[in-house]
C-alpha angles and dihedrals in degrees: 000000000000111000119209134184115211124196104197128139091197096090095184092055090045090054094048090049094045094051090047098048090047088071087066097049092262116139114205123195110190127206118191090188116067094206093054088046093054091049092049095045089053092060101037139056119240129178093217142355127223109202131192117208101213105069135152116263097356131051115242093235090058089051089049090053092047094050094048091050094056107024141043095210113130116252131211115196112218109187144154090203104115097193107119087214092068090053092048093048094047091051093044089050088058108264113152100223143000121218115184119214134276098047138150111263086227088066092053091049089054095047091047090055094043091053094045092050092049091049091049091055091048091052091052090054090050092045109042090175092065109125113272117251116262093216119042126184126209105189094180091058095031090232133137122193131196113211087338094310117121113239117221102222134171116236091262094046091049093051091051093047092043090057091043090051090051090050096040112165094015130095114254113200122231089242091053091053092048092050092049102040113073095178096063094089098039123117091241093054103030118155140085123298089248092055092052091045089056091049089053090050091056086060102044105025131079090214111020091197091054101042119197100179112027104048130189111227104204113239091001113060135251137324131198113211135171 
């Protein structure tokens, strides 16, 4: 579960975003008071912070500066302020992204995941002793390995596993898989998505009927975990 602190005084917007992001296993805790937010963030660990700039009692840029001084948590600025100066200052201070309002919640979800993926890669570079990944994707060779062992996959199976590896740890909807996997409807790899998922499981799971890595998230899609 991804845990996010949101500092947003528009409680209706915060509620909409909270409910939407919950569909993607992202828990959002919103604070409409920047002082309470700063106190809470100092005592708790969050994966990311979403920060509005127009806040009661304390300007969002000051909040941003305070957060970046004391924490390494990634920050997405979410603001209706259209002044380009605000965007430049926020990014120069060290914010990771700037998303002008209004925006589609889907864009926020994508940006959150992109930032967290990047931070994960940076952490691995800083900590070479981090445990090796169980599943590794080599797009140039069109190969996927599990624990160093090459997986023999059909074109459709490779496309699905390739997508799951890129979105490792996140839920991938059935519609997203169908949109990104061209071989699913070919003669060679005919069959429903569920059938092909089961074929993959026979190749990567100890017990295909009790999957440990390629999970079905009921009503949402599938998730690859390690």
